N, C-alpha and C positions, 0 to 999 in steps of 0.2 A: 128301275124305282122310280119314281112320279115324283114334282117338281114340291110337293111340300113336305116329303118324306127325307128329298133331299134337304132342302133347310133345315129338315131336323135334323137332319147326323147334322151336317154342318154347325150349327149353336152348340149343340150337345159337347162337341168342343171345343166350350170355351171352358171352359173346365179345367184343363191341360194350361190352361194359361197363358201365358206372352211369353217364351222364351225367347233368347237368342243364339243364333246358336248355327251350323249350318250340315252336321251333322243329321241333325233329322229329315231333315228337306233332301236332301243330297241321298241320302236312305231310300224316300220316295218314290226321285224321280228314275231316280236308280232301274228301280222295281217295274216302277211304266213304260221303260226304254226308254229314257229319257226324251221327251218331248222338247224341249228345251235346244238340243243340240239341234236342232234343225231351223233351231230358228235368228231372227238376224234382231239386236237388240241397240234403241234409244235409252238407257238410264238413267234414270231422275232422280237424287236427290238433292234433300233438304229443309228447311223446319216449316218453311209458310210459300205458298207461292207453283210447289211442287204438280199441284193436282192443272192449276192454271195454265202453267208453262206449257205440261204434256200436252190438254187439249187443243193448244193450238199448233206442238208442233207436228199431232195427229192429222187438226184438221189442212194443215200447207198440203201435207203428204199425199194426204186424198186427193184435191184438188191436181197435185199431181201426176193421179192417176196411177198408183200404189198400191194397195191390199192394205191397208194398215187396222193393223191391232191396238187398242188399247186397256190399258192393264191400271186401277185408281181403288185408294181405298177414303176411306170410309166411301159407301152409297149413301145418300140423302134420303132418297126415296121407298127407293127399291132394289132387293141386294144382284139385279141381273145388270143395274150399272157397271158395274166394275170391273167388270169388262167385254168389250168391245166389237166390231169389225165393220171398220168405216161409218163410223159413229154408232151400227146395229146393234143395240143389245144382246146378249147368248140368250136363246131361249131357254125356257122351259126344260123347254124336253130333251135340252142340251145338258143340261147343270144335270136333269134327273141323273143322265143317261154315264158321266163323268163324276159325277158321286158316286155312283157306286164300282164302276171297275175303281176306284181309289181304298173305298171300303173296301173291298176284296183284299188289295196287297197291304193295307191297312190291319187284317187279320194279318196279314202272314207276318207282318215287323214283328207284332204282337206274339208271334209264334217263336217266332227266334229274339229273343229280347226286347227286340228296342222299344224305344218311347214312343208315346201314342203322342201323332204328330199334331200341335196344336191348330187352333186354327184359319190362321193363316196360312200358314202350311198347306192344309188341305186348301182353302181358295188361290191359293199360289199356284197348287197342281195342277186344280181346276184348269185356270187360264194356261198353262202351259199345254194341255190337251189337248184344249179348243183351239189354241194360236194352231199349233200343232195339222190341227185336225185340216184345218183352211185353209195352210200354207200362206200364211200369211207373206208378202213382202220385207213385213218390220213390225217390232210392235214399240212404243212406247209403252217402258212400264216402269212406274211407279214405285219407288221405296214405301215398307210403310211406316217402319219406324229406325233411325238410324240407317243403317247403309252398311257395314264392315259384316254385318250379323244377321243381316235381314233374312228374311227366304229368297225373297227375290234374289240376294247378291251368289244364289249356287246357278246363275248362270255366265260362263266362260265371257270371254274379252268382250263389253258392249261396241256395236261401232261407235260412236260417242261417248261420252258421260258428263253432268251436266250436272252442275251445285246450283243449287239456285239459298236465296235467302238464311244465313245460317244466322238462329237464334236461340236464349237458353228457355229448353224444351225437356219435358222426358228426365228431366232431370237421374231421377230416382233409377229411369237405366240408361245411360248415358253419356252423367256424366255434371262433377258440378261448377267445370267452368266451361266457358267458350271453345275453350280452346281442344279442351279432350272432347267436346260435341262433334266438333268439326274435325278429329280424325276418326270418329267413326262413324258421319260423311262420308269421308274421301276412301272411307273400306271399300265404294265401287270401284274407286280410281285402281285399274288393274294393269300390268305390265305392257308398255310398248302403247299404249292406247290414245286414246282425243278427247282431249275436258276441256266442258266451257263450264265459263267460273261465271256467279253475279258478284257484281265489288261489296265482299265481307267487310265484314272487323275487324280492322288489322291482327289483331287475335287467333283468327278464324282464315283470314287470309293465309298467313305465314304459315300454315301448318296446312293445307291444300297446296302450295307452293312448295314446298315441300316433301308432302306426299308421289306430287307430277314427277318430280325431279327424283325421283330417291324410283320411278315408275315408271321414268324416261316417258313420260305423256306430252305430248303437243298440248299446251296449255293457250287456249283464246280465253280473253279474258277480256268481256263487257265492256262499252267504254261509254260508260253513263254521259260524259260530258260531247257528248254530240246529238244527242236524245229530249227535247224539249216537246211534251205536253202543247200545241198550240186550240185545240176547243177541247171538252167536256159535256156534256147534258146528262136530261134521262133518256138519252135516245142509242147514243153514240160518244167513240172518242177520236180522237184525231191527231196522232203525233207524228214526230219527223227523227227518224234514225239517219245516220250519216247524210242524210242532207237527199234522201228518200219518203215520201208522206206516206203513211200508213191511214184507215181507222180500222178502229179492234169493233166489234158488237159489245163485252165487256166494257162500262161503264166507270168502273173504278177505277183513277189516279195512274193507281201505284200497276197497272194491268200493262201499262205503255213502257215498264220496266221488265217485265214481263215476258211481253213482246221482243222486245230487245236478246232478252235467250232466247228467245225463237227463233228470231230472227239466224242469228248465229249459233247456232246444231245446225238449221239445216245447208248455213254455207258450207258449216263444215261439213255434215254429208255430200255434199256438191264436188269438196275441193277430195276430200281424200276418200272416196268411195266412189265417186259416181254420178251422184243421183240426179236426174236433171228436173230441175223444180226452176219454171218459169216466173217472172217477175209477174203476172199476172197472176200463176198457180199461191203468189208467195202473198198477192196483196188481198188473193179473195182467198185465201183458207185462215187467216187473220177476218176481215171483215166477218165470216161466216163464223168466228168459233165462239160458244157457245159454254155455259158453266156455272150449271147449278150451285148457285145460294153463294153465292164472289156480288157485294151490292147486286143483288137479282132482284129486278124491278117486276112484282111480281101481282101484281096490281095498279093500275093506275089508278080509279075512281072506286077507292078509298086508294091514295094514293101509298101505297105499301113495298116493304126493300127490305129485304130481308142477305142475313152475310155470316160464311159461317167462320168473324173471324173470333179464336178460343184463348188464343195467346198474346201474349203480351207485344209484340213485333205483330199479328194479322187489327189488334184495334188501330195502333197506330195507322195503318193508310185506312182502317174503318175511320179514325176522326179523319181525318188527309179529304174522303171525301165524301162526307160531311162540312164541310166548312163552306162551299160551294152556297148552300141546301139551308143553311143555317139560319140567314138571315129574311128566306119567301116563305119558311115554312115552321111552323110551333110543331119542332120534333117530340115525339113519345115514344122511348125507345122499352120493346120485352126484354128482357137480358136476364143470362142464366147461364149458368157457367159450375164447373169439372175444378171440387173440394181443394185439388193440386196444382192450380192455376196463380197466379202471382194478382190477387185480386187486385188488390190496394193499389198496385199500377196501374189495370188497366181502366178501375174505374176513376185512376188520374185522369188518363188521359180525352176519357171517353165523356165527360158528364161536364165539360165544357159546352159539348154542341148536342145536349138532349136538354128540354126543358122540362122532360119530367120519363120517372120509367116505375117498369112493371116489372117486378119479380119473380120469375119462375125458377124452373127445376127442371136440368132432363132427366131423362131416363137412364140412369146410369147406378150401377149401384157407388160411383166416385162422384155424384153429384153434390152438390151444395144445395144446402134445405135450402129455399128458398127467402122464408122468414129469415134464416143464418147472412144469406149474402139485403137482404134492405138492412136490418141494422150495419153494415159499415155500408152504405149509403146516409153521406153527411149533405151535402154540397148540390141536388133534387130532391124536387120531391118526390118519395115514393108513397102514387096514388094506388098502387095494389100489389097484393101479396096473393099470388093461385101458386101450390105443389105443382097446379094439371097445365101442362101447356096451348089445351083444346080452351080452358077458360080464362087462364089467359088473350089471349089473341081477342075469344071474343068482347073479354073487355074492353081494350085495346078499341076497337073497333066501335064501342058504344062508348067511347073519350071523345074518340073522333068527332062525333059530328056534334060534341058537343063548345065546340071550342070556333071562336070568328074567323082567327086568324087558320087560314087555311093549313094544311096539319100532313103529318109525311109519321106515319110507325115503322121503325125499322127493328126486326128483330134480331140476335143477335147471340151470343156467349157460346156456342158449344157446337156441333156436327150434325151432336148427337138429338140437339133442340129443334133448330129452326127445321129440318125433315118432319118432324112432322106438323108446326108449324107452318110450313108450306102445306102439306098435306092438306089441314082445316084450309085454309083461307082458297086453295084452288077448288076444295070442293064443293065452299059458297056459295059460288061466280060462277058453276056451274045450273 
């Protein structure tokens, strides 16, 4: 099966929805020979920061000489981003190879009366075959949705379970309170394991601690009292954690908090699993870490930043990142969101840091239409409304030229949108 046919098959499974549960993925993996049982994992769950934290852990392990797989979602520009080894994306050929093998097993499953696997289950199975084929030393595995019933939770005991910040999101699937959502995220915590936890709001923290106690887990809590951001600009971020100094290529201040989680995860791998990671590997891994669409400077002339902030917690992080830029730049925002987000709360947080805004819509069935979004914005001028993302970017670039003060354009609101915006901007630079 070639790459195009493989993607066509994978995306055709979207119609089977997003069904939480492990029976189907376990049946599929069993039919494939249980490739996940040949692997060792760091399993990462949370509402925000999963991708950045996973990327940091992966970069550090690569620097230390470990063959490291990384599984994340969603992708920003191309499907291959979702799985990589030593920071090299899976090849088109292997996507075709593994998809063909999985399609055959799905036919068998349907003959036996099982449900058709969902798109995420198919993609997760591809990842397991890929990482097992290449005999990765360790796989950093990011949860898709929730944790307890997410397809990635078909693995056995991970070396470390990592819980990043938990907030109210995907309430239709995970529950309508922070405690219910935390319970779902904490579902990756398995008996006699090790858990690293980002400091949580009290309700979520109590749930995680209780699950760790029930599951007899060693709980490692990240200590933000010892974390200080020393310098941040458009080139790098310098911070101190537990009296040691580090530099990050990621520039948002909140990334120092994610880095502290990554540092504690590496320390757990060293203490409890015998990993050998020098201080130089740790430092260099953090410095080299990149992650698409997280306060990413995609152009410097003109100055454009894209950020995948798509819920209230993410928007607060973006707002914090814009504080130091507000005085120097006239900031034009391009915003597009999904209709199931807390749009009013997001606007309340971000509006003080924008001078003008252009509304658009993600290419997604759940998108809030651009004209509907513009009707909800009252505190800042809406200077343009475009359903087409590329047109919104083009208009924003024209507006930047007309300002007397130096301008900054920031594109945010949905991961489904910023990928298209990023591609447009990068193509214009070629």
